[in-house]
C-alpha positions, -999 to 999 in steps of 0.1 A, spaced: -68 188 508 -50 154 510 -48 147 473 -14 132 465 -16 124 428 -32 145 400 -31 138 363 -44 167 342 -28 155 309 -45 161 276 -68 189 289 -58 219 268 -47 237 299 -29 270 292 -19 282 327 -10 264 359 -33 277 386 -56 267 414 -32 242 430 -25 262 462 -46 240 485 -30 208 472 -1 210 496 2 172 499 5 166 462 35 144 453 28 136 417 15 161 391 12 154 354 4 182 330 16 163 299 3 173 265 -15 206 272 -10 242 259 11 255 288 37 282 278 51 290 312 58 270 344 44 286 376 18 282 403 37 254 421 49 275 451 28 257 477 35 222 464 64 214 489 59 177 487 61 175 449 83 146 439 72 138 403 64 166 378 56 161 341 51 190 318 63 174 286 47 180 252 34 215 260 43 249 245 72 260 269 99 276 248 123 289 274 139 259 291 161 281 313 132 301 327 113 269 335 143 253 351 151 284 371 116 285 384 118 249 395 152 254 411 138 282 433 109 260 446 111 242 479 100 207 470 112 171 468 115 169 430 132 136 419 114 129 386 109 155 359 95 150 324 99 181 301 108 166 267 87 174 236 84 211 243 94 235 215 125 248 234 143 276 215 179 289 218 181 312 248 212 333 254 241 311 245 223 278 251 209 254 226 175 238 232 192 204 236 212 217 266 181 216 288 189 181 301 224 191 314 210 223 328 182 205 346 207 180 361 230 208 373 204 231 387 180 205 402 204 185 423 178 162 437 167 148 404 170 111 399 152 107 366 149 132 337 124 124 309 121 89 325 158 81 321 180 74 352 205 102 357 240 87 359 271 99 376 285 106 341 254 128 334 261 147 365 298 152 357 289 164 321 263 188 335 288 202 360 314 207 334 291 225 310 272 246 336 293 250 367 274 274 388 306 290 402 335 296 378 317 300 345 291 324 358 314 345 379 337 350 349 308 358 326 315 329 303 290 329 275 284 292 280 275 298 317 239 306 325 234 338 343 201 336 362 195 374 361 198 374 323 169 350 320 145 374 336 158 403 316 148 385 285 114 377 298 104 412 311 
């Protein structure tokens, strides 16, 4: 299907599913639903704008790791207004820096331009190399995220 833009905001959706045939989709809005987990985006390789703000996603690390592992063109992400909880050693407010560090192609987060200072702050807090290799409690170990979920 050639659909490029889909807005499913305010629909009480609980799971992301049924998007496999929308391989040309560039803009997906799932704002203000009842989604608890991000998934079902594997075939959306052209995705550039994704909004899942104001849902019920609690684990920001799991959501960001899922997005990091997808092959897409994500530049704009809206994820604010979710009830993020403390996961591992990370506070819910840290989601912005983690998103900037893990999703290198992002240009806007929660409709705010990502600055060079933002990128430097994210790199300092969540360097993927040194902090993780040394087991620093402030570093985010991707395998620990899935241990918590299983």
